[in-house]
N, CA, C and O atoms as a Maestro MAE file, in Angstrom:
{
 s_m_m2io_version
 :::
 2.0.0
}

f_m_ct {
 s_m_title
 :::
 protein
 m_atom[228] {
  # First column is atom index #
  i_m_mmod_type
  r_m_x_coord
  r_m_y_coord
  r_m_z_coord
  i_m_residue_number
  s_m_chain_name
  s_m_pdb_residue_name
  s_m_pdb_atom_name
  i_m_atomic_number
  :::
  1 25 -20.709 -30.754 94.058 1 A "MET " " N  " 7
  2 3 -19.490 -31.186 94.745 1 A "MET " " CA " 6
  3 2 -18.362 -30.196 94.488 1 A "MET " " C  " 6
  4 15 -18.182 -29.709 93.373 1 A "MET " " O  " 8
  5 25 -17.616 -29.913 95.534 2 A "ASN " " N  " 7
  6 3 -16.455 -29.056 95.330 2 A "ASN " " CA " 6
  7 2 -15.255 -29.897 94.893 2 A "ASN " " C  " 6
  8 15 -15.340 -31.123 94.821 2 A "ASN " " O  " 8
  9 25 -14.142 -29.230 94.602 3 A "ASP " " N  " 7
  10 3 -12.965 -29.928 94.094 3 A "ASP " " CA " 6
  11 2 -12.440 -30.968 95.069 3 A "ASP " " C  " 6
  12 15 -12.003 -32.047 94.671 3 A "ASP " " O  " 8
  13 25 -12.490 -30.626 96.362 4 A "TYR " " N  " 7
  14 3 -11.980 -31.557 97.365 4 A "TYR " " CA " 6
  15 2 -12.798 -32.850 97.365 4 A "TYR " " C  " 6
  16 15 -12.242 -33.947 97.397 4 A "TYR " " O  " 8
  17 25 -14.117 -32.706 97.328 5 A "GLN " " N  " 7
  18 3 -14.997 -33.894 97.314 5 A "GLN " " CA " 6
  19 2 -14.796 -34.700 96.031 5 A "GLN " " C  " 6
  20 15 -14.731 -35.929 96.060 5 A "GLN " " O  " 8
  21 25 -14.700 -33.992 94.913 6 A "THR " " N  " 7
  22 3 -14.471 -34.655 93.630 6 A "THR " " CA " 6
  23 2 -13.180 -35.457 93.682 6 A "THR " " C  " 6
  24 15 -13.123 -36.601 93.230 6 A "THR " " O  " 8
  25 25 -12.145 -34.837 94.241 7 A "LYS " " N  " 7
  26 3 -10.842 -35.503 94.321 7 A "LYS " " CA " 6
  27 2 -10.928 -36.742 95.207 7 A "LYS " " C  " 6
  28 15 -10.358 -37.782 94.876 7 A "LYS " " O  " 8
  29 25 -11.636 -36.636 96.332 8 A "GLU " " N  " 7
  30 3 -11.781 -37.789 97.224 8 A "GLU " " CA " 6
  31 2 -12.477 -38.954 96.523 8 A "GLU " " C  " 6
  32 15 -12.076 -40.109 96.671 8 A "GLU " " O  " 8
  33 25 -13.522 -38.638 95.758 9 A "VAL " " N  " 7
  34 3 -14.256 -39.677 95.025 9 A "VAL " " CA " 6
  35 2 -13.345 -40.333 93.993 9 A "VAL " " C  " 6
  36 15 -13.310 -41.558 93.872 9 A "VAL " " O  " 8
  37 25 -12.607 -39.506 93.248 10 A "LEU " " N  " 7
  38 3 -11.706 -40.033 92.222 10 A "LEU " " CA " 6
  39 2 -10.604 -40.895 92.837 10 A "LEU " " C  " 6
  40 15 -10.251 -41.945 92.300 10 A "LEU " " O  " 8
  41 25 -10.064 -40.439 93.975 11 A "LEU " " N  " 7
  42 3 -9.027 -41.217 94.645 11 A "LEU " " CA " 6
  43 2 -9.578 -42.572 95.074 11 A "LEU " " C  " 6
  44 15 -8.898 -43.593 94.968 11 A "LEU " " O  " 8
  45 25 -10.810 -42.569 95.557 12 A "GLY " " N  " 7
  46 3 -11.452 -43.811 95.962 12 A "GLY " " CA " 6
  47 2 -11.615 -44.767 94.791 12 A "GLY " " C  " 6
  48 15 -11.402 -45.972 94.923 12 A "GLY " " O  " 8
  49 25 -11.996 -44.216 93.645 13 A "GLN " " N  " 7
  50 3 -12.222 -45.041 92.457 13 A "GLN " " CA " 6
  51 2 -10.910 -45.574 91.890 13 A "GLN " " C  " 6
  52 15 -10.856 -46.690 91.373 13 A "GLN " " O  " 8
  53 25 -9.854 -44.770 91.990 14 A "LEU " " N  " 7
  54 3 -8.617 -45.100 91.288 14 A "LEU " " CA " 6
  55 2 -7.567 -45.804 92.126 14 A "LEU " " C  " 6
  56 15 -6.659 -46.429 91.577 14 A "LEU " " O  " 8
  57 25 -7.672 -45.714 93.453 15 A "SER " " N  " 7
  58 3 -6.556 -46.170 94.286 15 A "SER " " CA " 6
  59 2 -6.217 -47.644 94.090 15 A "SER " " C  " 6
  60 15 -5.039 -47.996 94.040 15 A "SER " " O  " 8
  61 25 -7.225 -48.517 93.979 16 A "SER " " N  " 7
  62 3 -6.906 -49.943 93.833 16 A "SER " " CA " 6
  63 2 -6.276 -50.225 92.471 16 A "SER " " C  " 6
  64 15 -5.324 -50.999 92.373 16 A "SER " " O  " 8
  65 25 -6.810 -49.593 91.416 17 A "TRP " " N  " 7
  66 3 -6.222 -49.762 90.078 17 A "TRP " " CA " 6
  67 2 -4.781 -49.252 90.063 17 A "TRP " " C  " 6
  68 15 -3.886 -49.886 89.504 17 A "TRP " " O  " 8
  69 25 -4.579 -48.091 90.692 18 A "TRP " " N  " 7
  70 3 -3.260 -47.451 90.735 18 A "TRP " " CA " 6
  71 2 -2.239 -48.349 91.409 18 A "TRP " " C  " 6
  72 15 -1.140 -48.541 90.888 18 A "TRP " " O  " 8
  73 25 -2.594 -48.906 92.570 19 A "THR " " N  " 7
  74 3 -1.646 -49.740 93.300 19 A "THR " " CA " 6
  75 2 -1.440 -51.087 92.604 19 A "THR " " C  " 6
  76 15 -0.357 -51.665 92.702 19 A "THR " " O  " 8
  77 25 -2.451 -51.594 91.909 20 A "GLN " " N  " 7
  78 3 -2.292 -52.833 91.142 20 A "GLN " " CA " 6
  79 2 -1.231 -52.663 90.059 20 A "GLN " " C  " 6
  80 15 -0.547 -53.618 89.692 20 A "GLN " " O  " 8
  81 25 -1.104 -51.452 89.558 21 A "ASN " " N  " 7
  82 3 -0.101 -51.174 88.532 21 A "ASN " " CA " 6
  83 2 1.275 -50.921 89.138 21 A "ASN " " C  " 6
  84 15 2.246 -50.681 88.420 21 A "ASN " " O  " 8
  85 25 1.350 -50.978 90.451 22 A "GLY " " N  " 7
  86 3 2.643 -50.851 91.121 22 A "GLY " " CA " 6
  87 2 3.067 -49.416 91.394 22 A "GLY " " C  " 6
  88 15 4.236 -49.152 91.676 22 A "GLY " " O  " 8
  89 25 2.117 -48.488 91.312 23 A "TRP " " N  " 7
  90 3 2.448 -47.085 91.560 23 A "TRP " " CA " 6
  91 2 2.110 -46.702 92.988 23 A "TRP " " C  " 6
  92 15 1.270 -47.333 93.629 23 A "TRP " " O  " 8
  93 25 2.770 -45.666 93.482 24 A "ARG " " N  " 7
  94 3 2.588 -45.239 94.871 24 A "ARG " " CA " 6
  95 2 1.388 -44.304 95.021 24 A "ARG " " C  " 6
  96 15 1.156 -43.427 94.189 24 A "ARG " " O  " 8
  97 25 0.630 -44.514 96.104 25 A "LEU " " N  " 7
  98 3 -0.563 -43.696 96.339 25 A "LEU " " CA " 6
  99 2 -0.238 -42.224 96.545 25 A "LEU " " C  " 6
  100 15 -1.037 -41.358 96.188 25 A "LEU " " O  " 8
  101 25 0.935 -41.929 97.120 26 A "GLU " " N  " 7
  102 3 1.303 -40.515 97.315 26 A "GLU " " CA " 6
  103 2 1.330 -39.778 95.977 26 A "GLU " " C  " 6
  104 15 0.949 -38.611 95.883 26 A "GLU " " O  " 8
  105 25 1.787 -40.484 94.949 27 A "THR " " N  " 7
  106 3 1.856 -39.899 93.604 27 A "THR " " CA " 6
  107 2 0.457 -39.555 93.113 27 A "THR " " C  " 6
  108 15 0.231 -38.491 92.537 27 A "THR " " O  " 8
  109 25 -0.478 -40.471 93.348 28 A "LEU " " N  " 7
  110 3 -1.861 -40.264 92.906 28 A "LEU " " CA " 6
  111 2 -2.488 -39.091 93.663 28 A "LEU " " C  " 6
  112 15 -3.168 -38.252 93.072 28 A "LEU " " O  " 8
  113 25 -2.252 -39.042 94.971 29 A "LYS " " N  " 7
  114 3 -2.857 -37.997 95.806 29 A "LYS " " CA " 6
  115 2 -2.320 -36.621 95.472 29 A "LYS " " C  " 6
  116 15 -2.987 -35.618 95.729 29 A "LYS " " O  " 8
  117 25 -1.116 -36.555 94.899 30 A "ALA " " N  " 7
  118 3 -0.495 -35.267 94.569 30 A "ALA " " CA " 6
  119 2 -1.066 -34.672 93.281 30 A "ALA " " C  " 6
  120 15 -0.809 -33.508 92.974 30 A "ALA " " O  " 8
  121 25 -1.832 -35.452 92.533 31 A "LYS " " N  " 7
  122 3 -2.325 -34.983 91.243 31 A "LYS " " CA " 6
  123 2 -3.552 -34.086 91.391 31 A "LYS " " C  " 6
  124 15 -4.283 -34.165 92.378 31 A "LYS " " O  " 8
  125 25 -3.762 -33.232 90.389 32 A "SER " " N  " 7
  126 3 -4.913 -32.325 90.385 32 A "SER " " CA " 6
  127 2 -6.151 -33.058 89.879 32 A "SER " " C  " 6
  128 15 -6.054 -34.151 89.321 32 A "SER " " O  " 8
  129 25 -7.309 -32.447 90.078 33 A "VAL " " N  " 7
  130 3 -8.566 -33.060 89.642 33 A "VAL " " CA " 6
  131 2 -8.576 -33.336 88.131 33 A "VAL " " C  " 6
  132 15 -8.948 -34.440 87.732 33 A "VAL " " O  " 8
  133 25 -8.184 -32.383 87.276 34 A "PRO " " N  " 7
  134 3 -8.168 -32.685 85.828 34 A "PRO " " CA " 6
  135 2 -7.254 -33.860 85.488 34 A "PRO " " C  " 6
  136 15 -7.581 -34.671 84.622 34 A "PRO " " O  " 8
  137 25 -6.105 -33.955 86.171 35 A "GLU " " N  " 7
  138 3 -5.201 -35.087 85.941 35 A "GLU " " CA " 6
  139 2 -5.875 -36.391 86.345 35 A "GLU " " C  " 6
  140 15 -5.774 -37.398 85.644 35 A "GLU " " O  " 8
  141 25 -6.566 -36.362 87.488 36 A "LEU " " N  " 7
  142 3 -7.248 -37.567 87.976 36 A "LEU " " CA " 6
  143 2 -8.350 -38.002 87.022 36 A "LEU " " C  " 6
  144 15 -8.560 -39.197 86.816 36 A "LEU " " O  " 8
  145 25 -9.055 -37.039 86.439 37 A "LEU " " N  " 7
  146 3 -10.100 -37.372 85.461 37 A "LEU " " CA " 6
  147 2 -9.478 -38.054 84.245 37 A "LEU " " C  " 6
  148 15 -10.031 -39.018 83.716 37 A "LEU " " O  " 8
  149 25 -8.335 -37.552 83.810 38 A "GLY " " N  " 7
  150 3 -7.637 -38.151 82.684 38 A "GLY " " CA " 6
  151 2 -7.181 -39.564 83.008 38 A "GLY " " C  " 6
  152 15 -7.275 -40.463 82.172 38 A "GLY " " O  " 8
  153 25 -6.684 -39.757 84.232 39 A "ILE " " N  " 7
  154 3 -6.241 -41.085 84.662 39 A "ILE " " CA " 6
  155 2 -7.427 -42.037 84.707 39 A "ILE " " C  " 6
  156 15 -7.314 -43.202 84.326 39 A "ILE " " O  " 8
  157 25 -8.577 -41.531 85.181 40 A "ARG " " N  " 7
  158 3 -9.761 -42.388 85.245 40 A "ARG " " CA " 6
  159 2 -10.183 -42.822 83.845 40 A "ARG " " C  " 6
  160 15 -10.569 -43.973 83.638 40 A "ARG " " O  " 8
  161 25 -10.109 -41.905 82.889 41 A "ASN " " N  " 7
  162 3 -10.440 -42.260 81.498 41 A "ASN " " CA " 6
  163 2 -9.499 -43.337 80.985 41 A "ASN " " C  " 6
  164 15 -9.923 -44.276 80.310 41 A "ASN " " O  " 8
  165 25 -8.219 -43.195 81.310 42 A "ARG " " N  " 7
  166 3 -7.228 -44.170 80.870 42 A "ARG " " CA " 6
  167 2 -7.455 -45.521 81.553 42 A "ARG " " C  " 6
  168 15 -7.312 -46.573 80.930 42 A "ARG " " O  " 8
  169 25 -7.809 -45.478 82.831 43 A "ALA " " N  " 7
  170 3 -8.071 -46.710 83.578 43 A "ALA " " CA " 6
  171 2 -9.273 -47.442 82.990 43 A "ALA " " C  " 6
  172 15 -9.247 -48.662 82.829 43 A "ALA " " O  " 8
  173 25 -10.315 -46.701 82.674 44 A "ASN " " N  " 7
  174 3 -11.509 -47.306 82.082 44 A "ASN " " CA " 6
  175 2 -11.185 -47.913 80.729 44 A "ASN " " C  " 6
  176 15 -11.631 -49.018 80.420 44 A "ASN " " O  " 8
  177 25 -10.416 -47.204 79.923 45 A "ALA " " N  " 7
  178 3 -10.038 -47.701 78.607 45 A "ALA " " CA " 6
  179 2 -9.212 -48.976 78.752 45 A "ALA " " C  " 6
  180 15 -9.369 -49.917 77.974 45 A "ALA " " O  " 8
  181 25 -8.346 -49.000 79.736 46 A "GLN " " N  " 7
  182 3 -7.485 -50.158 79.942 46 A "GLN " " CA " 6
  183 2 -8.299 -51.371 80.391 46 A "GLN " " C  " 6
  184 15 -8.001 -52.500 80.002 46 A "GLN " " O  " 8
  185 25 -9.319 -51.138 81.204 47 A "ARG " " N  " 7
  186 3 -10.158 -52.244 81.666 47 A "ARG " " CA " 6
  187 2 -10.851 -52.925 80.489 47 A "ARG " " C  " 6
  188 15 -10.985 -54.148 80.462 47 A "ARG " " O  " 8
  189 25 -11.294 -52.122 79.512 48 A "TYR " " N  " 7
  190 3 -12.019 -52.682 78.378 48 A "TYR " " CA " 6
  191 2 -11.076 -53.274 77.344 48 A "TYR " " C  " 6
  192 15 -11.478 -54.114 76.538 48 A "TYR " " O  " 8
  193 25 -9.840 -52.842 77.365 49 A "ASN " " N  " 7
  194 3 -8.866 -53.314 76.383 49 A "ASN " " CA " 6
  195 2 -7.769 -54.093 77.102 49 A "ASN " " C  " 6
  196 15 -6.633 -53.635 77.219 49 A "ASN " " O  " 8
  197 25 -8.133 -55.267 77.574 50 A "VAL " " N  " 7
  198 3 -7.235 -56.043 78.418 50 A "VAL " " CA " 6
  199 2 -5.994 -56.499 77.659 50 A "VAL " " C  " 6
  200 15 -4.931 -56.679 78.255 50 A "VAL " " O  " 8
  201 25 -6.124 -56.684 76.359 51 A "SER " " N  " 7
  202 3 -5.011 -57.207 75.573 51 A "SER " " CA " 6
  203 2 -3.871 -56.197 75.443 51 A "SER " " C  " 6
  204 15 -2.744 -56.585 75.135 51 A "SER " " O  " 8
  205 25 -4.141 -54.916 75.670 52 A "SER " " N  " 7
  206 3 -3.085 -53.916 75.522 52 A "SER " " CA " 6
  207 2 -2.010 -54.127 76.585 52 A "SER " " C  " 6
  208 15 -2.314 -54.461 77.730 52 A "SER " " O  " 8
  209 25 -0.773 -53.933 76.203 53 A "HIS " " N  " 7
  210 3 0.309 -54.113 77.164 53 A "HIS " " CA " 6
  211 2 0.299 -52.964 78.152 53 A "HIS " " C  " 6
  212 15 -0.097 -51.850 77.811 53 A "HIS " " O  " 8
  213 25 0.732 -53.229 79.369 54 A "ARG " " N  " 7
  214 3 0.702 -52.213 80.418 54 A "ARG " " CA " 6
  215 2 1.800 -51.189 80.207 54 A "ARG " " C  " 6
  216 15 2.972 -51.536 80.059 54 A "ARG " " O  " 8
  217 25 1.414 -49.935 80.195 55 A "ARG " " N  " 7
  218 3 2.371 -48.844 80.038 55 A "ARG " " CA " 6
  219 2 2.710 -48.264 81.401 55 A "ARG " " C  " 6
  220 15 1.848 -48.166 82.275 55 A "ARG " " O  " 8
  221 25 3.949 -47.886 81.577 56 A "ARG " " N  " 7
  222 3 4.352 -47.201 82.805 56 A "ARG " " CA " 6
  223 2 4.010 -45.732 82.677 56 A "ARG " " C  " 6
  224 15 4.121 -45.162 81.592 56 A "ARG " " O  " 8
  225 25 3.597 -45.114 83.767 57 A "ALA " " N  " 7
  226 3 3.246 -43.685 83.738 57 A "ALA " " CA " 6
  227 2 4.491 -42.837 83.591 57 A "ALA " " C  " 6
  228 15 4.401 -41.611 83.547 57 A "ALA " " O  " 8
  :::
 }
 m_bond[227] {
  # First column is bond index #
  i_m_from
  i_m_to
  i_m_order
  :::
  1 1 2 1
  2 2 3 1
  3 3 4 2
  4 3 5 1
  5 5 6 1
  6 6 7 1
  7 7 8 2
  8 7 9 1
  9 9 10 1
  10 10 11 1
  11 11 12 2
  12 11 13 1
  13 13 14 1
  14 14 15 1
  15 15 16 2
  16 15 17 1
  17 17 18 1
  18 18 19 1
  19 19 20 2
  20 19 21 1
  21 21 22 1
  22 22 23 1
  23 23 24 2
  24 23 25 1
  25 25 26 1
  26 26 27 1
  27 27 28 2
  28 27 29 1
  29 29 30 1
  30 30 31 1
  31 31 32 2
  32 31 33 1
  33 33 34 1
  34 34 35 1
  35 35 36 2
  36 35 37 1
  37 37 38 1
  38 38 39 1
  39 39 40 2
  40 39 41 1
  41 41 42 1
  42 42 43 1
  43 43 44 2
  44 43 45 1
  45 45 46 1
  46 46 47 1
  47 47 48 2
  48 47 49 1
  49 49 50 1
  50 50 51 1
  51 51 52 2
  52 51 53 1
  53 53 54 1
  54 54 55 1
  55 55 56 2
  56 55 57 1
  57 57 58 1
  58 58 59 1
  59 59 60 2
  60 59 61 1
  61 61 62 1
  62 62 63 1
  63 63 64 2
  64 63 65 1
  65 65 66 1
  66 66 67 1
  67 67 68 2
  68 67 69 1
  69 69 70 1
  70 70 71 1
  71 71 72 2
  72 71 73 1
  73 73 74 1
  74 74 75 1
  75 75 76 2
  76 75 77 1
  77 77 78 1
  78 78 79 1
  79 79 80 2
  80 79 81 1
  81 81 82 1
  82 82 83 1
  83 83 84 2
  84 83 85 1
  85 85 86 1
  86 86 87 1
  87 87 88 2
  88 87 89 1
  89 89 90 1
  90 90 91 1
  91 91 92 2
  92 91 93 1
  93 93 94 1
  94 94 95 1
  95 95 96 2
  96 95 97 1
  97 97 98 1
  98 98 99 1
  99 99 100 2
  100 99 101 1
  101 101 102 1
  102 102 103 1
  103 103 104 2
  104 103 105 1
  105 105 106 1
  106 106 107 1
  107 107 108 2
  108 107 109 1
  109 109 110 1
  110 110 111 1
  111 111 112 2
  112 111 113 1
  113 113 114 1
  114 114 115 1
  115 115 116 2
  116 115 117 1
  117 117 118 1
  118 118 119 1
  119 119 120 2
  120 119 121 1
  121 121 122 1
  122 122 123 1
  123 123 124 2
  124 123 125 1
  125 125 126 1
  126 126 127 1
  127 127 128 2
  128 127 129 1
  129 129 130 1
  130 130 131 1
  131 131 132 2
  132 131 133 1
  133 133 134 1
  134 134 135 1
  135 135 136 2
  136 135 137 1
  137 137 138 1
  138 138 139 1
  139 139 140 2
  140 139 141 1
  141 141 142 1
  142 142 143 1
  143 143 144 2
  144 143 145 1
  145 145 146 1
  146 146 147 1
  147 147 148 2
  148 147 149 1
  149 149 150 1
  150 150 151 1
  151 151 152 2
  152 151 153 1
  153 153 154 1
  154 154 155 1
  155 155 156 2
  156 155 157 1
  157 157 158 1
  158 158 159 1
  159 159 160 2
  160 159 161 1
  161 161 162 1
  162 162 163 1
  163 163 164 2
  164 163 165 1
  165 165 166 1
  166 166 167 1
  167 167 168 2
  168 167 169 1
  169 169 170 1
  170 170 171 1
  171 171 172 2
  172 171 173 1
  173 173 174 1
  174 174 175 1
  175 175 176 2
  176 175 177 1
  177 177 178 1
  178 178 179 1
  179 179 180 2
  180 179 181 1
  181 181 182 1
  182 182 183 1
  183 183 184 2
  184 183 185 1
  185 185 186 1
  186 186 187 1
  187 187 188 2
  188 187 189 1
  189 189 190 1
  190 190 191 1
  191 191 192 2
  192 191 193 1
  193 193 194 1
  194 194 195 1
  195 195 196 2
  196 195 197 1
  197 197 198 1
  198 198 199 1
  199 199 200 2
  200 199 201 1
  201 201 202 1
  202 202 203 1
  203 203 204 2
  204 203 205 1
  205 205 206 1
  206 206 207 1
  207 207 208 2
  208 207 209 1
  209 209 210 1
  210 210 211 1
  211 211 212 2
  212 211 213 1
  213 213 214 1
  214 214 215 1
  215 215 216 2
  216 215 217 1
  217 217 218 1
  218 218 219 1
  219 219 220 2
  220 219 221 1
  221 221 222 1
  222 222 223 1
  223 223 224 2
  224 223 225 1
  225 225 226 1
  226 226 227 1
  227 227 228 2
  :::
 }
}
């Protein structure tokens, strides 16, 4: 997969979580692939640790 495809997949995985947190999709789409990977790691960690308070980006 090239970067564009990777980014599309990541956006697909993250968009619902991102908007649930009240953030704008344009912000997510503007991020680079490494940033998106980091966000995905944080999203996964947050899913497993529900008791943690929600942090603003």
